[in-house]
C-alpha positions as CSV (number, residue, x, y, z in Angstrom):
1,M,-8.2,-21.7,4.1
2,T,-8.3,-18.1,2.8
3,T,-5.1,-16.1,3.3
4,Q,-5.5,-12.6,4.6
5,P,-4.0,-10.1,2.1
6,A,-1.1,-7.9,3.2
7,P,-2.3,-4.5,4.5
8,T,-2.2,-1.6,2.1
9,R,1.1,0.2,1.9
10,I,0.4,3.9,2.2
11,A,3.2,6.4,1.6
12,M,3.0,9.9,0.0
13,R,5.7,10.7,-2.5
14,D,8.9,11.6,-0.6
15,E,9.5,15.3,-0.2
16,L,7.0,16.5,-2.8
17,Y,3.8,16.0,-0.8
18,N,4.7,18.8,1.7
19,Q,5.2,21.2,-1.1
20,Y,2.2,20.3,-3.2
21,S,-0.6,19.0,-0.9
22,F,-2.7,22.2,-1.7
23,I,-6.2,20.7,-1.7
24,Q,-5.5,18.6,1.4
25,N,-4.4,21.9,3.1
26,A,-7.6,23.6,2.0
27,A,-9.6,20.8,3.5
28,M,-7.7,21.1,6.8
29,R,-8.2,24.8,7.0
30,A,-12.0,24.3,6.4
31,G,-12.0,22.4,9.7
32,L,-9.9,24.6,11.9
33,N,-13.0,26.3,13.3
34,L,-14.0,23.0,14.9
35,I,-11.0,22.9,17.2
36,P,-12.3,23.9,20.7
37,D,-10.8,26.2,23.3
38,F,-8.5,24.4,25.8
39,S,-7.8,27.3,28.2
40,H,-9.1,25.1,31.0
41,K,-6.5,22.4,30.5
42,Q,-3.1,22.2,32.3
43,E,-2.2,19.0,30.5
44,L,-3.2,18.2,26.9
45,A,-2.4,15.5,24.3
46,A,-3.2,15.9,20.6
47,I,-2.8,13.3,17.8
48,D,-2.7,13.9,14.0
49,Y,-3.6,10.5,12.4
50,G,-1.9,10.2,9.0
51,C,0.2,13.3,9.2
52,S,2.3,12.4,6.2
53,Q,5.2,14.9,5.9
54,G,3.7,17.3,8.4
55,S,2.8,20.4,6.5
56,N,-0.9,20.0,7.2
57,S,-0.4,19.2,10.9
58,V,1.2,22.5,11.8
59,E,-1.8,24.8,11.9
60,P,-4.1,22.4,13.8
61,M,-1.5,21.7,16.4
62,Q,-0.6,25.4,16.7
63,K,-4.2,26.3,17.2
64,T,-4.7,23.5,19.7
65,I,-1.9,24.7,22.0
66,S,-2.5,28.4,21.4
67,T,-5.3,28.6,24.0
68,L,-3.5,26.6,26.8
69,P,-2.8,28.6,30.0
70,Q,0.6,29.6,31.1
71,G,2.5,26.7,32.6
72,A,0.6,24.0,30.8
73,S,2.2,21.0,29.1
74,A,1.2,19.5,25.7
75,H,2.0,16.2,24.1
76,L,1.9,16.5,20.3
77,V,1.7,13.2,18.4
78,F,2.5,12.9,14.7
79,Q,1.4,9.4,13.4
80,D,1.7,7.8,10.0
81,T,2.4,4.4,8.6
82,P,5.9,2.9,8.7
83,Y,6.3,3.7,5.0
84,N,6.0,7.4,5.5
85,D,8.7,9.9,4.6
86,F,9.8,10.5,8.2
87,A,12.9,12.5,7.3
88,S,10.6,15.2,5.8
89,L,8.2,14.9,8.8
90,N,11.1,15.4,11.3
91,R,12.3,18.5,9.5
92,T,8.8,20.0,9.5
93,V,8.1,19.2,13.1
94,D,11.5,20.6,14.2
95,E,10.9,23.8,12.1
96,H,7.7,24.6,13.8
97,F,7.8,22.9,17.2
98,S,11.4,23.0,18.4
99,P,12.0,24.5,21.8
100,E,12.9,27.8,20.1
101,K,9.6,27.9,18.1
102,A,7.1,26.5,20.7
103,P,5.2,28.8,22.9
104,K,7.5,30.1,25.7
105,D,5.0,29.4,28.5
106,V,3.9,25.9,27.4
107,L,6.0,22.7,27.7
108,V,5.7,20.9,24.4
109,T,6.7,17.2,24.1
110,L,6.8,15.7,20.6
111,H,6.1,12.1,19.5
112,I,6.7,10.6,16.1
113,V,4.7,7.3,15.8
114,P,5.4,5.0,12.8
115,V,2.4,2.7,13.2
116,S,-0.5,2.0,10.9
117,F,-3.7,3.9,11.8
118,Y,-5.5,0.6,11.5
119,R,-3.9,-0.3,14.9
120,Q,-4.1,1.4,18.3
121,V,-1.3,3.9,18.1
122,M,-1.2,5.4,21.6
123,P,-2.2,4.2,25.1
124,T,-5.9,4.0,26.0
125,A,-7.5,7.4,27.0
126,F,-4.3,9.2,26.0
127,A,-5.5,12.1,23.9
128,D,-7.8,15.1,24.4
129,I,-8.2,15.7,20.6
130,G,-7.4,13.8,17.5
131,F,-7.3,15.0,13.8
132,S,-7.7,13.1,10.6
133,W,-7.5,15.2,7.4
134,S,-7.3,12.3,5.0
135,S,-6.5,9.0,6.7
136,L,-10.2,7.9,7.0
137,N,-10.4,7.5,3.3
138,Y,-7.7,4.8,3.0
139,L,-8.7,1.2,3.0
140,E,-7.0,-1.3,5.2
141,F,-6.4,-3.9,2.4
142,P,-5.8,-3.5,-1.3
143,L,-8.8,-3.7,-3.6
144,N,-9.7,-7.1,-5.1
145,V,-11.9,-6.1,-8.0
146,Q,-11.7,-6.0,-11.7
147,L,-12.2,-2.6,-13.3
148,D,-11.6,-1.4,-16.9
149,A,-9.1,1.5,-16.8
150,T,-10.3,2.7,-20.2
151,M,-13.9,3.5,-19.0
152,S,-15.0,7.1,-18.6
153,P,-14.0,8.7,-15.3
154,Q,-17.6,8.7,-14.1
155,D,-18.1,5.0,-14.9
156,I,-14.8,4.2,-13.1
157,A,-15.9,6.2,-10.1
158,T,-19.3,4.5,-10.0
159,A,-17.9,1.0,-10.4
160,R,-15.2,1.6,-7.8
161,H,-17.7,2.9,-5.3
162,D,-20.0,0.0,-5.7
163,A,-17.2,-2.5,-5.5
164,V,-15.6,-1.2,-2.3
165,A,-18.6,0.1,-0.3
166,G,-18.7,-2.9,2.0
167,A,-15.0,-2.7,2.9
168,G,-15.3,1.1,3.2
169,A,-18.2,0.7,5.7
170,A,-16.3,-1.9,7.8
171,D,-13.1,0.1,7.8
172,L,-14.8,3.3,8.9
173,V,-16.3,1.6,11.9
174,K,-13.0,0.0,12.8
175,L,-11.1,3.3,12.6
176,L,-13.7,5.1,14.8
177,R,-13.6,2.3,17.4
178,L,-9.8,2.5,17.5
179,R,-9.8,6.3,17.9
180,A,-12.3,5.9,20.7
181,R,-9.8,3.9,22.6
182,E,-7.1,6.6,22.4
183,I,-9.2,9.7,22.8
184,K,-10.5,10.5,26.3
185,A,-14.1,10.6,27.3
186,G,-15.1,14.2,26.7
187,G,-12.4,14.6,24.1
188,Y,-12.8,15.5,20.4
189,F,-12.1,13.9,17.0
190,V,-12.0,16.4,14.1
191,A,-11.9,14.8,10.7
192,A,-12.3,15.5,7.0
193,I,-13.5,12.7,4.7
194,G,-13.2,13.0,1.0
195,G,-16.6,12.0,-0.3
196,Q,-19.5,12.3,-2.7
197,K,-21.6,15.4,-3.1
198,P,-24.8,15.3,-1.0
199,E,-27.9,13.7,-2.5
200,A,-30.1,16.4,-1.1
201,G,-30.1,19.3,-3.6
202,S,-27.7,17.4,-5.8
203,D,-29.1,18.8,-9.0
204,T,-27.9,22.2,-8.0
205,L,-24.5,21.2,-6.5
206,E,-21.3,20.9,-8.4
207,P,-19.7,17.4,-8.4
208,S,-16.2,16.5,-7.3
209,D,-13.6,16.8,-10.0
210,P,-10.2,15.8,-8.8
211,G,-8.6,15.8,-12.2
212,V,-9.2,12.2,-13.2
213,Q,-9.7,13.1,-16.9
214,P,-6.2,14.6,-17.5
215,M,-4.7,11.9,-15.3
216,Q,-6.3,9.2,-17.4
217,A,-5.1,10.9,-20.6
218,G,-1.6,11.0,-19.3
219,L,-1.7,7.3,-18.4
220,M,-3.0,6.4,-21.8
221,K,-0.2,8.4,-23.4
222,M,2.3,6.3,-21.5
223,V,0.5,3.2,-22.8
224,A,0.7,4.5,-26.3
225,L,4.5,5.1,-25.9
226,G,5.0,1.6,-24.6
227,K,6.0,2.8,-21.2
228,L,3.0,1.3,-19.4
229,T,1.3,-2.0,-20.2
230,M,-2.5,-2.4,-20.2
231,P,-2.4,-4.8,-17.2
232,E,-0.4,-2.1,-15.3
233,L,-2.9,0.5,-16.3
234,M,-5.7,-1.6,-14.9
235,Q,-3.8,-1.7,-11.6
236,T,-3.6,2.1,-11.4
237,V,-7.4,2.2,-11.1
238,L,-7.3,0.2,-7.8
239,F,-6.1,3.0,-5.6
240,P,-6.9,1.8,-2.0
241,S,-9.4,4.5,-0.9
242,H,-13.1,5.0,-0.7
243,D,-15.0,8.3,-1.3
244,R,-18.1,7.8,0.9
245,T,-21.5,9.3,0.6
246,V,-22.9,11.4,3.4
247,E,-25.3,8.5,4.1
248,E,-22.4,6.1,4.4
249,V,-20.6,8.4,6.9
250,K,-23.7,8.8,9.0
251,A,-24.2,5.0,8.9
252,G,-20.7,4.6,10.2
253,L,-21.3,7.1,13.0
254,D,-24.6,5.4,13.9
255,A,-22.7,2.1,14.3
256,V,-20.5,3.6,17.0
257,S,-23.1,5.8,18.7
258,D,-22.2,4.1,22.0
259,L,-18.7,5.6,21.7
260,W,-19.2,8.9,20.0
261,H,-21.6,11.8,20.4
262,V,-21.7,13.6,17.0
263,E,-21.6,17.4,17.3
264,H,-21.1,18.5,13.8
265,V,-21.4,16.9,10.3
266,E,-21.2,19.2,7.3
267,P,-20.4,18.4,3.6
268,K,-18.2,21.1,2.1
269,L,-17.0,21.6,-1.4
270,I,-13.2,22.2,-1.2
271,V,-11.8,24.0,-4.3
272,H,-8.1,23.7,-5.1
273,P,-6.4,27.0,-4.1
274,A,-4.7,27.1,-7.5
275,Y,-8.0,27.4,-9.2
276,E,-8.8,30.5,-7.3
277,T,-5.3,31.9,-8.1
278,Y,-5.8,31.2,-11.8
279,Q,-9.3,32.8,-11.8
280,A,-7.7,36.0,-10.3
281,S,-4.9,36.0,-12.9
282,D,-4.7,37.3,-16.5
283,K,-5.5,33.7,-17.6
284,S,-2.4,33.6,-19.8
285,P,-1.1,30.3,-21.2
286,E,1.6,30.5,-18.5
287,A,-1.0,31.0,-15.8
288,L,-3.1,28.1,-17.1
289,R,0.0,25.8,-17.1
290,K,0.9,26.8,-13.6
291,Y,-2.7,26.0,-12.5
292,A,-2.5,22.6,-14.3
293,S,0.9,21.9,-12.8
294,D,-0.1,22.6,-9.2
295,C,-3.1,20.3,-9.6
296,M,-1.4,17.4,-11.3
297,V,1.8,17.5,-9.2
298,N,-0.6,17.5,-6.2
299,M,-2.3,14.4,-7.5
300,V,1.0,12.6,-8.4
301,S,2.5,13.4,-5.0
302,S,-0.6,11.8,-3.4
303,S,-1.1,8.8,-5.7
304,G,2.2,8.2,-7.5
305,W,3.6,5.9,-4.8
306,F,0.7,3.5,-5.5
307,W,1.2,3.5,-9.2
308,V,4.9,2.7,-8.7
309,D,4.1,-0.1,-6.3
310,A,1.7,-1.5,-8.9
311,M,4.4,-1.4,-11.6
312,K,6.9,-3.1,-9.2
313,G,4.3,-5.9,-8.9
314,S,4.8,-6.7,-12.6
315,R,8.4,-5.5,-13.2
316,G,9.9,-6.8,-10.0
317,P,10.7,-5.2,-6.6
318,E,14.1,-4.2,-7.8
319,W,12.7,-1.9,-10.6
320,D,14.1,1.6,-9.9
321,G,12.5,3.6,-12.7
322,G,9.6,5.0,-10.6
323,D,10.8,8.6,-10.2
324,A,11.6,8.9,-13.9
325,F,8.2,7.4,-14.8
326,L,6.3,9.7,-12.6
327,D,8.1,12.8,-13.8
328,E,7.3,11.9,-17.4
329,L,3.7,11.0,-16.6
330,T,3.3,14.3,-14.7
331,K,4.3,16.2,-17.9
332,Y,1.8,14.4,-20.0
333,M,-0.9,14.9,-17.4
334,I,-0.2,18.7,-17.4
335,D,-0.2,18.7,-21.2
336,A,-3.6,17.0,-21.2
337,F,-5.0,19.4,-18.6
338,V,-4.0,22.4,-20.7
339,E,-5.0,21.0,-24.1
340,K,-8.2,19.1,-23.2
341,C,-9.5,20.4,-19.9
342,P,-8.6,24.1,-19.6
343,D,-11.9,24.9,-17.9
344,L,-11.6,22.1,-15.3
345,K,-12.4,23.3,-11.8
346,F,-10.3,21.0,-9.5
347,Q,-12.5,20.4,-6.4
348,I,-13.5,17.7,-4.0
349,W,-16.4,17.2,-1.6
350,S,-15.2,16.8,2.0
351,I,-17.4,15.8,4.9
352,M,-16.3,17.6,8.0
353,R,-17.1,16.2,11.4
354,A,-16.3,16.7,15.1
355,P,-17.7,13.8,17.1
356,A,-17.0,14.0,20.8
357,P,-17.2,11.0,23.2
358,P,-19.9,11.2,25.8
359,P,-18.8,12.2,29.3
360,P,-18.2,9.5,31.8
361,P,-21.2,8.5,34.0
362,H,-21.3,10.7,37.2
363,P,-17.6,11.2,38.0
364,P,-17.0,12.3,41.6
365,P,-16.6,16.1,41.7
366,P,-13.1,17.2,42.7
367,P,-12.4,19.5,45.7
368,P,-12.3,23.0,44.3
369,D,-8.8,24.0,45.5
370,D,-6.9,20.7,45.3
371,R,-5.1,20.5,41.9
372,R,-3.8,17.0,42.6
373,N,-7.4,15.8,43.0
374,K,-8.4,17.6,39.9
375,A,-5.7,15.8,38.0
376,T,-6.8,12.5,39.5
377,N,-10.4,13.1,38.5
378,A,-9.3,13.9,34.9
379,R,-7.5,10.5,34.7
380,Y,-10.5,8.8,36.2
381,A,-12.8,10.4,33.6
382,S,-10.5,9.4,30.8
383,T,-10.6,5.7,31.8
384,S,-14.4,5.5,32.3
385,R,-15.2,4.9,28.6
386,R,-17.1,1.7,27.9
């Protein structure tokens, strides 16, 4: 009998992610225009799936509640896995949504939910809008493939994609079905999915370049210094995520067309903000190193937790050298960026989308002047999803 593997442990690097998640922030901002107006809502609930330490949840939540009418109430839900840095998240949420900071004329209730996004995280038909700025990329279970960490970045990307395409397809459908339970009929789900550049016009489009070359050079330096073994290096390649093609995303949406009506799908090239800052600078050695540092610390804050977990697999769960290892690795990655990749344009393709559930079939119209009946009708509509 085959044993089900343990689910993937997902946890951004404590404290650092909030400060350095620049490209994730850029992807989020590219989708803010997809948030609808809620001036007609007296009660609203919004969920950010995979909120991490909260820095990229603030603007979407603020925009969502900014159009609510006077006297409205809002439930804001910040969800991430139980392994998340909830101390940092709590500080972020309190800083921006405490009673002193929330809109004076809107009652805001906050919810922190430490549950995997591969489970139903809130009651059925709870939310009016959900956000996912990166959580749809993560796979439910660790990769079970053999890859050569010394291959070129392009060969690694191709081999990874081919190896995990099946799991990535199944996981996307599962996540969309789960979100359809929690989001009301007539609600919205705004998401960004890190992915491949579109096939159409691909000869004229720039590819993603998330800094794999300097990362790989830094890891190889650690191997050369005897601080990382080759088997451990092989494990670092198995990061539990999948960068889908536009066709894969559309196939996933087609599979749940009974649940979601897709309003908007658009691939966008998201450039790391530090690149634009560097281009506008004097391009001095100091400016280049600052650009390299922002990119590589961003990468380590997003991925370093997985590398440390992989090393604990070979060194034992009590090994406590993770922070020192990541700090040294980051230095070598920055060095490699400056010395070998000074012209690197750190960027990723992200597929923005805003599917909305279809409205319920023929709900009874509420009396025009009875607010209690209007509320009842809203609850009825939210429970009529099939």
